[in-house]
C-alpha positions as CSV (number, residue, x, y, z in Angstrom):
1,X,0.0,0.0,0.0
2,X,2.9,2.4,0.7
3,X,4.1,2.0,-2.9
4,X,0.7,2.8,-4.2
5,X,0.4,6.1,-2.2
6,X,4.0,7.2,-2.8
7,X,3.3,8.6,-6.3
8,X,1.2,11.5,-5.0
9,X,4.1,12.8,-2.9
10,X,3.8,15.0,0.2
11,X,2.0,18.3,-0.6
12,X,0.6,20.9,1.7
13,X,-3.2,20.7,1.4
14,X,-5.2,23.8,0.5
15,X,-7.7,24.7,3.2
16,X,-10.1,26.1,0.8
17,X,-10.0,22.9,-1.3
18,X,-10.6,20.7,1.7
19,X,-13.9,22.5,2.4
20,X,-15.0,21.8,-1.2
21,X,-14.1,18.1,-1.3
22,X,-16.2,15.5,0.4
23,X,-14.0,13.0,2.2
24,X,-16.3,10.1,1.1
25,X,-15.9,11.3,-2.5
26,X,-12.1,11.4,-2.1
27,X,-12.0,7.9,-0.7
28,X,-14.3,6.6,-3.5
29,X,-12.1,8.2,-6.1
30,X,-9.1,6.4,-4.6
31,X,-10.9,3.1,-4.8
32,X,-11.7,3.7,-8.4
33,X,-8.1,4.5,-9.3
34,X,-7.0,1.3,-7.6
35,X,-9.7,-0.6,-9.6
36,X,-11.5,-1.6,-6.3
37,X,-15.2,-1.6,-5.6
38,X,-16.0,1.5,-3.6
39,X,-19.4,0.2,-2.5
40,X,-17.8,-1.7,0.4
41,X,-16.9,1.6,2.1
42,X,-19.6,3.3,4.2
43,X,-19.9,6.6,5.9
44,X,-20.9,6.5,9.6
45,X,-21.8,10.2,10.2
46,X,-25.4,11.1,10.8
47,X,-25.7,13.8,8.2
48,X,-26.3,12.3,4.7
49,X,-24.2,13.6,1.9
50,X,-25.5,14.5,-1.6
51,X,-25.3,11.9,-4.2
52,X,-22.3,12.0,-6.5
53,X,-21.7,10.7,-10.0
54,X,-18.7,8.7,-8.9
55,X,-20.3,6.8,-6.1
56,X,-24.0,5.9,-6.8
57,X,-26.1,5.1,-3.8
58,X,-26.2,1.4,-3.2
59,X,-29.6,-0.3,-3.8
60,X,-31.5,-1.7,-0.9
61,X,-31.3,-5.2,-2.3
62,X,-27.5,-5.1,-2.2
63,X,-27.5,-3.9,1.5
64,X,-29.9,-6.8,2.4
65,X,-27.5,-9.2,0.7
66,X,-24.7,-8.0,2.9
67,X,-26.9,-8.5,6.0
68,X,-27.9,-12.0,5.1
69,X,-24.3,-13.2,4.4
70,X,-23.9,-14.8,7.9
71,X,-27.2,-16.7,7.4
72,X,-26.0,-17.9,4.0
73,X,-22.7,-19.1,5.5
74,X,-24.5,-21.0,8.3
75,X,-26.9,-22.6,5.9
76,X,-23.9,-23.8,3.8
77,X,-22.7,-25.9,6.7
78,X,-26.0,-27.7,7.3
79,X,-28.0,-30.1,5.2
80,X,-29.9,-28.1,2.6
81,X,-33.7,-28.3,2.8
82,X,-36.2,-28.0,-0.1
83,X,-37.2,-24.4,-0.8
84,X,-40.9,-25.2,-0.9
85,X,-43.0,-27.9,0.7
86,X,-44.2,-29.1,-2.7
87,X,-40.6,-30.2,-3.8
88,X,-39.9,-33.7,-2.7
89,X,-36.6,-34.3,-0.9
90,X,-34.0,-36.8,-1.9
91,X,-35.2,-40.3,-2.9
92,X,-33.7,-41.9,0.3
93,X,-36.0,-39.8,2.5
94,X,-39.8,-40.4,2.2
95,X,-41.8,-37.2,1.4
96,X,-43.5,-35.5,4.3
97,X,-47.2,-35.1,4.4
98,X,-48.7,-31.7,4.4
99,X,-51.0,-30.7,7.4
100,X,-54.0,-30.9,5.1
101,X,-53.2,-34.5,3.9
102,X,-52.3,-35.6,7.4
103,X,-55.7,-34.5,8.7
104,X,-57.5,-36.5,6.0
105,X,-55.3,-39.6,6.2
106,X,-53.6,-39.5,9.6
107,X,-50.5,-41.7,9.7
108,X,-50.3,-44.6,12.2
109,X,-47.9,-44.1,15.1
110,X,-44.5,-45.6,14.4
111,X,-44.2,-47.4,17.8
112,X,-47.4,-49.3,17.0
113,X,-46.7,-50.3,13.4
114,X,-43.1,-51.6,13.9
115,X,-43.9,-54.2,16.5
116,X,-46.9,-55.4,14.4
117,X,-44.8,-55.6,11.3
118,X,-42.1,-57.5,13.2
119,X,-44.7,-59.8,14.8
120,X,-46.1,-60.6,11.4
121,X,-42.7,-61.4,9.9
122,X,-41.8,-63.5,13.0
123,X,-45.1,-65.4,12.7
124,X,-44.4,-66.1,8.9
125,X,-40.8,-67.1,9.4
126,X,-41.5,-69.3,12.4
127,X,-44.4,-71.2,10.7
128,X,-42.4,-71.5,7.5
129,X,-39.5,-73.1,9.3
130,X,-41.8,-75.5,11.1
131,X,-43.5,-76.5,7.9
132,X,-40.2,-77.1,6.1
133,X,-38.6,-78.8,9.1
134,X,-38.0,-82.6,9.0
135,X,-38.1,-82.8,12.8
136,X,-40.8,-84.8,14.5
137,X,-43.8,-82.7,15.3
138,X,-44.5,-81.9,18.9
139,X,-48.0,-82.7,20.3
140,X,-48.7,-80.9,23.5
141,X,-51.3,-81.8,26.2
142,X,-52.2,-78.8,28.2
143,X,-54.6,-77.6,30.9
144,X,-54.5,-74.8,33.4
145,X,-55.7,-77.1,36.2
146,X,-55.0,-80.7,37.1
147,X,-57.3,-83.7,37.3
148,X,-58.4,-83.6,33.7
149,X,-56.5,-86.8,32.7
150,X,-53.8,-85.3,30.3
151,X,-51.0,-87.4,31.8
152,X,-53.1,-90.6,31.6
153,X,-54.0,-89.7,28.0
154,X,-50.4,-89.0,27.0
155,X,-49.3,-92.4,28.3
156,X,-52.2,-94.2,26.6
157,X,-51.6,-92.5,23.3
158,X,-47.9,-93.4,23.4
159,X,-48.8,-97.0,24.0
160,X,-51.3,-97.1,21.1
161,X,-48.8,-95.5,18.7
162,X,-46.0,-97.8,19.6
163,X,-48.3,-100.8,19.1
164,X,-48.5,-99.7,15.4
165,X,-44.8,-99.3,15.1
166,X,-44.9,-95.5,15.3
167,X,-41.6,-94.2,16.6
168,X,-42.8,-91.8,19.3
169,X,-41.3,-90.5,22.5
170,X,-42.8,-88.7,25.6
171,X,-41.8,-85.6,27.4
172,X,-42.7,-84.5,30.9
173,X,-42.4,-80.9,32.1
174,X,-42.1,-81.6,35.8
175,X,-39.7,-83.7,37.8
176,X,-42.6,-85.2,39.7
177,X,-44.3,-86.3,36.5
178,X,-46.6,-89.4,37.0
179,X,-45.9,-90.6,33.5
180,X,-43.7,-93.5,34.7
181,X,-46.4,-94.7,37.0
182,X,-49.1,-94.4,34.2
183,X,-46.9,-96.4,31.9
184,X,-46.7,-99.2,34.4
185,X,-43.0,-98.7,35.1
186,X,-41.4,-99.4,38.5
187,X,-40.6,-96.4,40.5
188,X,-36.9,-95.4,40.4
189,X,-34.9,-92.6,42.0
190,X,-34.4,-89.6,39.8
191,X,-32.0,-86.6,39.9
192,X,-34.2,-83.7,41.0
193,X,-31.8,-81.0,39.8
194,X,-33.5,-78.3,37.7
195,X,-30.8,-78.4,35.1
196,X,-31.0,-82.2,34.5
197,X,-32.8,-84.0,31.8
198,X,-33.9,-87.5,33.1
199,X,-34.0,-90.0,30.3
200,X,-35.8,-93.3,30.8
201,X,-36.0,-96.1,28.3
202,X,-38.1,-99.1,29.3
203,X,-40.4,-101.5,27.6
204,X,-44.2,-101.1,28.0
205,X,-45.9,-104.2,29.4
206,X,-48.9,-104.1,27.0
207,X,-46.9,-104.3,23.8
208,X,-43.3,-105.3,24.8
209,X,-41.7,-102.3,22.9
210,X,-39.5,-99.7,24.6
211,X,-40.5,-96.1,25.0
212,X,-38.2,-93.1,25.5
213,X,-39.3,-90.8,28.3
214,X,-37.6,-87.4,29.0
215,X,-38.4,-85.4,32.1
216,X,-37.0,-82.0,33.0
217,X,-37.7,-78.5,34.2
218,X,-35.0,-76.8,32.1
219,X,-37.5,-75.2,29.6
220,X,-39.5,-76.5,26.7
221,X,-37.1,-75.5,23.9
222,X,-34.1,-77.2,25.7
223,X,-36.1,-80.3,26.5
224,X,-37.4,-80.7,23.0
225,X,-33.9,-80.2,21.5
226,X,-32.4,-82.7,23.9
227,X,-35.0,-85.3,23.0
228,X,-34.6,-84.8,19.3
229,X,-30.8,-85.1,19.6
230,X,-31.1,-88.3,21.6
231,X,-33.7,-89.9,19.3
232,X,-33.3,-88.2,15.9
233,X,-35.5,-90.7,14.1
234,X,-38.6,-90.2,16.1
235,X,-41.9,-89.7,14.2
236,X,-43.8,-87.9,16.9
237,X,-43.2,-86.3,20.3
238,X,-45.9,-86.3,22.9
239,X,-45.4,-83.5,25.4
240,X,-47.2,-83.6,28.8
241,X,-47.2,-80.0,29.9
242,X,-47.4,-78.9,33.5
243,X,-50.9,-78.1,34.8
244,X,-50.4,-74.4,35.3
245,X,-51.3,-71.0,33.6
246,X,-47.5,-70.5,33.2
247,X,-47.3,-73.0,30.3
248,X,-48.2,-70.3,27.8
249,X,-44.5,-69.8,27.0
250,X,-44.2,-73.5,26.1
251,X,-46.9,-73.2,23.4
252,X,-44.2,-71.7,21.1
253,X,-42.6,-75.2,20.9
254,X,-45.8,-77.0,20.1
255,X,-47.0,-78.0,16.7
256,X,-50.4,-79.4,17.7
257,X,-52.1,-78.7,21.0
258,X,-54.7,-81.0,22.6
259,X,-56.7,-79.8,25.7
260,X,-58.5,-82.5,27.6
261,X,-61.7,-81.4,29.3
262,X,-63.9,-82.9,31.9
263,X,-67.6,-82.4,31.2
264,X,-68.3,-79.8,33.9
265,X,-68.6,-76.1,34.3
266,X,-64.9,-75.7,34.7
267,X,-64.4,-76.7,31.1
268,X,-66.0,-73.4,30.0
269,X,-63.6,-71.4,32.2
270,X,-60.6,-73.3,30.9
271,X,-61.6,-72.7,27.3
272,X,-62.0,-69.0,27.8
273,X,-58.5,-68.7,29.4
274,X,-56.7,-70.8,26.9
275,X,-58.4,-69.1,23.9
276,X,-57.5,-65.7,25.4
277,X,-53.9,-66.7,25.9
278,X,-53.7,-68.0,22.3
279,X,-55.0,-64.8,20.9
280,X,-52.1,-62.9,22.4
281,X,-49.4,-65.2,20.9
282,X,-47.4,-64.2,17.8
283,X,-47.5,-67.8,16.4
284,X,-50.0,-70.4,17.3
285,X,-49.5,-74.2,16.9
286,X,-49.3,-74.7,13.1
287,X,-51.4,-77.9,13.2
288,X,-54.2,-76.4,15.3
289,X,-55.6,-76.4,18.8
290,X,-58.2,-79.1,19.6
291,X,-60.3,-80.1,22.7
292,X,-61.3,-83.6,23.7
293,X,-63.8,-84.6,26.4
294,X,-62.4,-87.1,29.0
295,X,-64.2,-89.1,31.6
296,X,-67.5,-88.7,29.7
297,X,-70.6,-90.5,30.8
298,X,-73.3,-90.6,28.1
299,X,-75.9,-91.5,30.7
300,X,-75.6,-88.2,32.5
301,X,-77.7,-85.3,31.1
302,X,-75.2,-82.7,32.4
303,X,-72.4,-84.3,30.4
304,X,-74.5,-84.3,27.2
305,X,-75.5,-80.6,27.7
306,X,-71.9,-79.6,28.3
307,X,-70.8,-81.4,25.2
308,X,-73.5,-79.6,23.1
309,X,-72.5,-76.3,24.6
310,X,-68.8,-76.9,23.8
311,X,-69.7,-78.1,20.3
312,X,-71.5,-74.8,19.6
313,X,-68.6,-72.8,20.9
314,X,-65.7,-74.8,19.3
315,X,-67.2,-76.4,16.3
316,X,-64.8,-79.0,14.7
317,X,-62.1,-78.2,17.2
318,X,-64.0,-80.3,19.7
319,X,-63.1,-83.8,18.6
320,X,-65.8,-86.3,17.9
321,X,-63.7,-88.9,19.7
322,X,-64.8,-89.0,23.4
323,X,-62.8,-90.7,26.2
324,X,-65.4,-92.4,28.2
325,X,-65.5,-92.9,32.0
326,X,-64.0,-96.3,32.6
327,X,-63.5,-97.9,36.0
328,X,-60.8,-100.2,34.6
329,X,-58.4,-97.2,34.3
330,X,-58.4,-96.7,38.1
331,X,-58.1,-100.4,38.7
332,X,-55.1,-100.6,36.4
333,X,-53.3,-97.7,38.1
334,X,-54.1,-99.2,41.5
335,X,-52.3,-102.4,40.4
336,X,-49.3,-100.5,39.0
337,X,-50.1,-101.3,35.4
338,X,-51.0,-99.3,32.3
339,X,-54.7,-99.3,31.4
340,X,-54.1,-101.1,28.0
341,X,-52.0,-103.8,29.7
342,X,-54.7,-104.3,32.4
343,X,-57.6,-104.6,30.0
344,X,-56.7,-104.3,26.3
345,X,-60.3,-104.2,25.0
346,X,-61.7,-101.7,27.5
347,X,-63.8,-98.7,26.4
348,X,-60.8,-96.5,27.4
349,X,-58.4,-98.6,25.4
350,X,-60.6,-98.4,22.3
351,X,-61.1,-94.7,22.6
352,X,-57.3,-94.1,23.0
353,X,-56.7,-96.2,19.9
354,X,-59.2,-94.1,17.9
355,X,-57.6,-90.8,19.1
356,X,-54.2,-92.1,18.2
357,X,-55.3,-92.8,14.6
358,X,-56.8,-89.3,14.4
359,X,-53.4,-88.0,15.6
360,X,-51.6,-90.0,12.9
361,X,-53.7,-88.5,10.2
362,X,-53.5,-84.9,11.5
363,X,-49.8,-85.0,12.0
364,X,-49.3,-86.8,8.7
365,X,-47.3,-89.6,10.2
366,X,-46.1,-92.4,7.9
367,X,-48.1,-95.6,7.8
368,X,-46.0,-98.3,9.5
369,X,-48.5,-101.0,10.5
């Protein structure tokens, strides 16, 4: 800058000339000689000066541009947004709804839709894997209360299936399961550790063939996996679930659920509770949920009325096969024998055989006998 100003030299200013020359005009003339833009220089005194031909008054739009420069710089550092609501953003971001369209077609809350979508995908994936799996299907016998005969029925069905050469095995969910007793086996000491899977393999007196029994409280998935690894060629798994409302979690491991019912008023209560629990599950048993009447006496009008009420409520899910009341069952258990071994042609034995044949057809078991 010193070189630029040196060509004018040092001269004594004329006082009269200073009064006639506007300082702003002098500075603007200097800017012009240096080929610089004089609009960047501003005067800060309060008295406005007359317009000159060398320095035209800046337009208002240019002054506003100078004032908005900080905002332009800040915007350059952030992600640009569309200038108008009508312009759609980048393809990776879905377009936002306007307030008018949102009022007409309000969007569903995101927290509600995501779990439902995930539940639907989980339900589809789980059922697809079960359908394509070559593992033996699991048939569960469930009830929220005891005394309905599910353990007796599980042992009887296993005996009938083995008599026709079906490779089945039985699971018990509690360490104090009565299944060995109902199968006519001698009582033996068992490890009562919660992390232990008790495996018993003994012949059944009625047919002379051996049956694999697994008992554990380690959880349904672990118990089923242990049984499948031990007996990989099984055709069917019968699972005697614990009599408790807490068995809902075990339903996820079940392919077909059978609920034994006694012909009394409690049957209606049990149905309501089980149906409500099933409605809250992500994936229900893929082969269905069925109910069967046990200890049924055709000669009692109350039993007939209960059966008609259940048929109206359940339709085909109430099986036509009925397990009749049979005194020979209690006689066999009192003698430490299985009902089929005690009296092979009893009404109970015939009904168990009919139910096992229905089970073969429903579970698509191979014909072996």
